[in-house]
C-alpha positions in Angstrom: -10.6 -66.0 27.0 -6.5 -66.4 26.6 -4.2 -63.5 25.6 -0.5 -63.0 25.5 0.3 -60.3 28.3 1.7 -58.6 25.9 -1.1 -58.4 24.0 -2.9 -57.2 26.9 -0.7 -54.7 27.5 -1.0 -53.3 23.9 -4.8 -53.4 24.4 -4.1 -50.5 27.0 -2.5 -48.5 24.2 -5.0 -48.6 22.1 -7.4 -47.7 25.0 -5.1 -44.5 25.3 -5.4 -43.8 22.0 -9.4 -44.1 21.5 -9.6 -41.8 24.8 -7.4 -39.4 23.0 -9.7 -39.5 19.8 -12.7 -39.1 22.0 -11.0 -36.0 23.3 -10.6 -34.8 20.3 -14.0 -35.3 19.2 -15.2 -33.2 22.2 -12.3 -30.5 21.4 -13.8 -30.2 18.2 -17.3 -30.0 19.0 -16.6 -27.6 22.1 -14.7 -24.9 20.6 -15.5 -21.4 21.8 -15.7 -20.2 18.0 -18.8 -22.4 17.7 -21.2 -20.2 20.2 -19.3 -17.0 18.7 -20.1 -17.9 15.2 -23.8 -18.7 16.3 -24.1 -15.4 18.2 -22.7 -13.5 15.4 -25.0 -15.2 12.8 -27.9 -14.3 14.9 -27.0 -10.6 14.7 -26.1 -10.7 11.4 -29.8 -11.8 10.6 -31.6 -9.0 12.8 -29.2 -6.4 11.5 -29.9 -7.9 7.9 -33.5 -7.5 8.7 -33.4 -4.0 9.9 -31.3 -2.9 6.9 -33.9 -4.8 4.7 -36.5 -2.5 6.8 -34.5 1.0 6.2 -33.8 0.2 2.7 -37.4 -0.6 1.9 -38.4 2.8 4.1 -35.9 5.0 1.7 -37.3 3.7 -1.5 -40.8 4.1 -0.2 -39.7 8.0 0.5 -38.1 8.1 -2.8 -41.3 7.1 -4.6 -43.1 9.4 -2.2 -40.6 12.0 -2.7 -40.5 12.0 -6.7 -44.7 11.7 -6.7 -45.0 15.0 -4.5 -42.3 16.9 -6.7 -44.5 15.9 -9.6 -47.6 17.4 -7.7 -45.7 20.6 -7.3 -44.4 21.2 -10.7 -47.9 20.2 -11.9 -49.3 22.8 -9.9 -46.4 25.2 -10.7 -47.0 24.8 -14.4 -51.1 25.5 -14.0 -50.4 28.5 -12.0 -47.9 30.0 -14.8 -50.6 29.2 -17.3 -53.0 31.5 -15.4 -50.4 33.9 -14.7 -49.4 34.0 -18.8 -53.5 34.4 -19.3 -53.8 37.4 -16.8 -50.8 39.0 -18.1 -51.8 38.5 -21.7 -54.8 40.8 -21.0 -57.2 38.6 -23.3 -59.7 38.3 -20.2 -61.9 41.4 -19.9 -64.5 40.3 -17.9 -64.1 41.2 -14.1 -65.5 38.2 -12.7 -63.4 36.0 -15.2 -60.5 38.2 -13.9 -61.6 37.7 -10.1 -62.1 34.0 -10.7 -58.2 33.5 -12.2 -56.5 35.8 -9.7 -58.1 34.0 -7.1 -57.1 30.4 -8.7 -53.9 31.9 -8.7 -53.6 32.6 -5.1 -55.4 29.2 -4.4 -52.5 27.7 -6.4 -50.1 29.2 -4.7 -51.0 28.1 -1.5 -51.3 24.5 -3.0 -48.0 25.0 -4.4 -46.5 26.0 -0.6 -48.6 23.2 0.9 -47.0 20.5 -1.3 -43.6 22.2 -1.2 -43.6 21.8 2.7 -44.8 17.6 1.7 -41.8 17.5 -0.4 -39.7 18.8 2.7 -40.8 16.5 5.0 -40.2 13.5 2.9 -37.1 14.6 2.1 -36.2 14.6 5.7 -37.7 11.1 6.1 -35.8 10.1 3.2 -33.1 11.4 4.6 -33.1 9.8 8.1 -33.7 6.4 6.1 -30.5 6.9 4.3 -28.3 7.4 7.4 -29.9 4.3 8.7 -29.3 2.4 5.8 -25.8 3.8 5.8 -25.4 3.0 9.4 -27.0 -0.5 9.3 -24.7 -1.5 6.1 -21.6 -0.6 8.4 -22.8 -2.5 11.4 -23.3 -5.4 9.0 -19.9 -5.2 7.5 -18.7 -5.1 10.9 -20.1 -8.1 12.2 -19.4 -9.9 9.2 -16.0 -9.3 9.6 -16.2 -10.8 13.0 -17.9 -13.7 11.7 -15.7 -14.2 9.0 -12.7 -14.1 11.7 -14.5 -16.6 13.9 -14.8 -18.9 11.0 -11.3 -18.7 10.2 -10.1 -19.7 13.5 -12.8 -22.5 13.7 -11.3 -23.8 10.4 -7.6 -23.4 11.4 -8.6 -25.6 15.0 -10.5 -28.2 12.7 -7.5 -28.4 10.8 -5.2 -28.9 13.3 -7.7 -31.4 15.0 -8.2 -33.0 12.1 -4.5 -33.6 11.3 -4.2 -35.2 15.0 -7.2 -37.4 14.7 -5.9 -38.7 11.0 -2.4 -39.3 12.8 -3.8 -41.2 16.1 -6.1 -43.1 14.0 -3.3 -44.4 11.9 -1.4 -45.2 15.2 -4.6 -46.9 16.6 -4.9 -49.0 13.0 -1.2 -50.4 13.5 -1.2 -51.2 17.5 -5.0 -52.5 17.0 -3.9 -54.8 14.0 -1.4 -56.6 16.5 -4.2 -57.4 19.3 -5.7 -60.6 18.5 -9.2 -60.3 16.8 -11.2 -62.2 20.0 -9.5 -60.0 22.1 -10.1 -56.8 20.4 -13.9 -57.7 19.5 -14.4 -57.8 23.0 -12.6 -54.7 23.9 -14.7 -52.8 20.9 -18.0 -54.4 22.6 -17.1 -53.5 26.3 -16.1 -49.9 24.7 -19.4 -49.4 23.6 -21.0 -50.5 26.7 -18.8 -48.6 28.8 -18.7 -45.2 28.1 -15.7 -45.9 25.6 -13.5 -47.6 28.1 -13.3 -51.0 27.4 -9.8 -52.4 28.9 -8.4 -50.9 32.3 -5.3 -51.3 34.3 -5.3 -53.0 37.3 -3.2 -50.4 39.7 -2.8 -51.2 43.2 -5.5 -53.2 43.5 -7.6 -50.8 42.3 -9.5 -50.7 38.7 -8.7 -47.9 36.7 -11.8 -48.1 34.6 -14.5 -47.8 37.6 -11.7 -46.5 40.5 -13.3 -49.4 42.5 -10.8 -50.9 44.9 -11.3 -55.2 44.3 -12.8 -57.4 46.9 -10.0 -59.5 48.4 -11.6 -62.6 47.0 -11.6 -61.1 43.4 -8.0 -60.2 44.0 -7.1 -63.6 45.4 -8.6 -65.2 42.0 -6.9 -63.1 39.8 -3.5 -63.9 41.3 -4.3 -67.4 40.9 -5.1 -66.7 37.0 -2.6 -67.6 34.5 -0.7 -64.5 33.0 -2.5 -65.3 29.9 -5.8 -65.2 31.0 -8.1 -62.5 30.4 -9.5 -61.0 33.4 -12.5 -58.8 34.0 -13.1 -56.2 36.7 -16.0 -57.7 38.9 -17.6 -54.3 39.3 -17.6 -52.9 35.9 -16.8 -55.7 33.7 -14.5 -54.2 31.7 -11.0 -55.9 30.5 -8.5 -55.7 33.4 -4.9 -55.5 32.3 -2.5 -57.0 34.9 1.0 -55.0 35.2 3.9 -55.1 37.7 2.1 -52.0 39.5 -1.3 -54.1 40.0 -0.5 -54.9 43.7 -1.0 -58.5 43.5 
């Protein structure tokens, strides 16, 4: 394959832009904010699960408290009715009076026990409410950090994507001036050789594989016409000759 030396030099410009695009892609993918956001989102998931559990506990306690208070009210009303009957003097039978008095005593004890249950449930509910408040605050704090990290990541994305657009446009212009067959070979080699399809021959060394060329290979390159597209014997990349090639 033949191509004007200027076109071969231009190919190095295309390669430099492609390397920059690779670097930008790597930079975009490896932003520190990615790991930060992932870690914060994991924390958020755990905290939200804990918050739901605390809210569920508080709700359960609220229902339990309501039921216990209703039980207390029911016992209190029954005791009040019994006391009213006792005070009315309508019951004259000693046995009935004794039974009624015993029931009032029993209801008083029952009311006391139920009130203790209410207090215990209220304490558990208060503890759950405090836990809900604490976790709500922690969720808000971590969410704020996640939002900040996301904003920083998005700002970095915008900057990188802007440079990508600029470099891509510049590449299109320069690549458009490279002969189609040369560019096709370059793109093919770039896909096979880790993104490097063309390299400068510098001081007898291929800048693609960093290997110094053998004497026989250098001799053949010296004999080649300036427009001959030469390849590195080691890595098979396109070798571009310049005044610094050491030939």
